[in-house]
C-alpha positions as CSV (number, residue, x, y, z in Angstrom):
1,M,5.5,-18.6,-22.2
2,S,6.4,-15.9,-24.8
3,R,8.1,-12.6,-23.8
4,P,5.0,-10.5,-24.8
5,K,2.8,-12.7,-22.6
6,M,5.2,-12.4,-19.7
7,K,5.4,-8.7,-20.2
8,S,1.6,-8.4,-20.2
9,F,1.3,-10.5,-17.1
10,L,4.0,-8.4,-15.2
11,Q,2.3,-5.1,-16.3
12,G,-1.0,-6.4,-14.8
13,L,0.5,-6.8,-11.3
14,S,-0.8,-4.6,-8.6
15,A,1.7,-2.1,-7.0
16,D,2.0,-4.4,-4.0
17,E,2.7,-7.4,-6.1
18,A,5.2,-5.6,-8.3
19,S,7.0,-4.4,-5.1
20,R,7.2,-7.9,-3.8
21,V,8.6,-9.1,-7.2
22,L,11.2,-6.3,-7.1
23,W,12.3,-7.1,-3.6
24,G,12.5,-10.8,-4.4
25,L,14.8,-10.0,-7.3
26,L,16.9,-7.7,-5.2
27,D,17.2,-10.3,-2.4
28,D,18.2,-13.0,-4.9
29,D,20.7,-11.0,-6.9
30,P,22.8,-8.4,-5.0
31,N,24.3,-7.1,-8.3
32,L,20.8,-5.8,-9.2
33,F,20.6,-3.8,-6.0
34,K,23.1,-1.1,-7.2
35,K,21.4,-1.0,-10.6
36,A,17.9,-0.6,-9.0
37,Y,19.3,2.1,-6.7
38,D,20.7,4.1,-9.6
39,I,17.5,3.8,-11.5
40,A,15.5,4.8,-8.4
41,L,17.7,7.9,-8.0
42,K,17.1,8.9,-11.6
43,V,13.3,8.4,-11.3
44,A,13.1,10.2,-8.0
45,G,15.2,13.1,-9.2
46,D,13.3,13.5,-12.5
47,V,11.4,16.7,-11.4
48,D,10.1,19.3,-13.7
49,A,9.6,22.8,-12.2
50,D,7.2,23.9,-15.0
51,R,4.9,20.8,-14.4
52,I,4.9,21.5,-10.6
53,S,4.2,25.2,-11.2
54,N,1.3,24.3,-13.4
55,D,0.0,21.7,-10.9
56,V,0.2,24.2,-8.0
57,F,-1.6,26.9,-10.0
58,C,-4.3,24.5,-11.2
59,E,-4.9,23.1,-7.8
60,L,-5.2,26.5,-6.2
61,D,-7.2,28.0,-9.1
62,S,-9.7,25.2,-8.9
63,L,-10.7,26.1,-5.3
64,E,-14.3,27.2,-5.1
65,L,-16.2,29.4,-2.7
66,D,-18.4,26.3,-1.9
67,A,-15.4,25.0,0.1
68,L,-15.8,27.9,2.4
69,S,-19.5,27.3,3.2
70,G,-18.8,24.2,5.2
71,R,-15.7,25.5,6.9
72,S,-16.7,29.0,8.0
73,G,-19.4,30.7,10.0
74,R,-21.0,29.4,13.2
75,T,-19.9,26.0,14.4
76,R,-20.5,24.2,17.6
77,F,-17.1,25.4,18.8
78,G,-17.6,29.1,18.0
79,Y,-17.3,31.2,14.9
80,V,-14.8,30.7,12.1
81,E,-14.1,33.7,9.9
82,P,-14.4,33.0,6.2
83,T,-10.9,34.4,5.6
84,D,-9.4,32.1,8.2
85,A,-11.1,29.1,6.6
86,A,-9.9,30.2,3.1
87,W,-6.3,30.4,4.3
88,E,-6.6,27.0,5.9
89,I,-8.0,25.5,2.6
90,F,-5.2,27.3,0.7
91,E,-2.5,25.8,3.0
92,E,-4.1,22.3,2.8
93,T,-4.0,22.5,-1.0
94,L,-0.2,23.3,-0.9
95,D,0.7,20.7,1.7
96,P,1.2,17.8,-0.7
97,F,3.6,19.8,-2.8
98,I,5.6,20.9,0.3
99,D,5.6,17.3,1.6
100,E,7.1,16.1,-1.7
101,M,9.7,18.8,-1.5
102,R,10.6,17.6,2.1
103,K,10.6,14.0,0.9
104,N,13.3,14.9,-1.7
105,Q,15.3,16.7,1.1
106,Q,15.1,13.6,3.3
107,R,16.1,11.4,0.4
108,A,19.2,13.5,0.0
109,L,18.1,14.8,-3.4
110,P,18.9,18.5,-3.1
111,S,18.5,19.2,-6.8
112,A,15.0,17.7,-6.9
113,A,14.1,19.6,-3.6
114,K,15.3,22.9,-5.2
115,T,13.3,22.2,-8.4
116,Y,10.2,21.4,-6.3
117,C,10.7,24.7,-4.4
118,I,11.1,26.6,-7.6
119,G,8.0,25.0,-9.1
120,I,5.9,25.8,-6.0
121,V,7.1,29.4,-5.9
122,K,6.4,29.9,-9.6
123,G,2.9,28.3,-9.2
124,L,2.2,30.7,-6.3
125,L,3.4,33.7,-8.3
126,R,1.3,32.7,-11.2
127,Y,-1.8,32.2,-8.9
128,E,-1.1,35.6,-7.3
129,E,-0.9,37.3,-10.7
130,G,-3.3,35.4,-12.8
131,S,-6.1,33.8,-10.8
132,R,-9.5,35.1,-11.5
133,S,-11.3,32.7,-9.3
134,D,-13.7,34.1,-6.6
135,F,-11.9,32.0,-4.0
136,S,-8.6,34.0,-4.7
137,E,-10.3,37.1,-3.4
138,W,-10.4,35.5,0.1
139,V,-6.7,34.7,0.1
140,M,-5.2,37.7,-1.8
141,D,-2.2,38.0,0.5
142,A,-1.6,34.3,0.9
143,P,0.4,33.5,-2.2
144,G,3.0,36.3,-1.5
145,E,3.3,35.3,2.2
146,Y,3.3,31.6,1.5
147,I,6.2,31.9,-0.9
148,Y,8.5,32.8,2.0
149,T,7.1,29.9,4.0
150,V,8.0,27.5,1.2
151,V,11.5,28.9,0.8
152,E,12.1,28.8,4.5
153,E,11.0,25.2,4.6
154,W,13.3,24.3,1.7
155,K,16.2,26.1,3.4
156,K,15.9,23.6,6.3
157,G,17.6,21.1,3.9
158,N,20.7,23.2,4.0
159,P,21.0,24.2,0.3
160,S,24.1,25.8,-1.1
161,S,24.4,29.6,-1.1
162,E,24.3,29.4,-4.9
163,D,21.0,27.5,-4.8
164,I,19.6,30.0,-2.3
165,S,20.6,32.9,-4.5
166,E,18.9,31.2,-7.5
167,V,15.6,30.6,-5.7
168,M,15.6,34.1,-4.2
169,G,16.2,35.6,-7.6
170,I,13.0,33.9,-8.8
171,V,11.1,35.1,-5.7
172,E,12.3,38.6,-6.0
173,G,12.0,38.7,-9.8
174,G,8.5,37.3,-9.7
């Protein structure tokens, strides 16, 4: 079979199939293990703060008031204030970004975790300053308060004092 046909076939594999192929290769050739690890570190550490900032801003700015209607008001368990529901939705929207930051800390990728933290902080600052969505009126204080929550979570990964100073400079300068 020609190389282009083999490449096309391999590109058509599902994620599960590709994972099984990779592990089969790594099990058969221990020399590939280090090379695969080095590539994985590079891929996992390739984090762009501006992209993350934009993603955070876009996710938050796309929140609509309709989301509140199903989460606030009278429920069978009592009454939920619209502001409380809005904060809950706001936090849930940020959770995947914070989870990714934590994942980088757990993988011992402090630079990627810091970059994720910076991206989230910048996205929150941009949302606080630039969002014109009706939803943002319900969470006016959330971005400013949540910045410190994000930073405190990032600090649990024991960053260097220089990294803390850099991130705090962004927070305070924002």
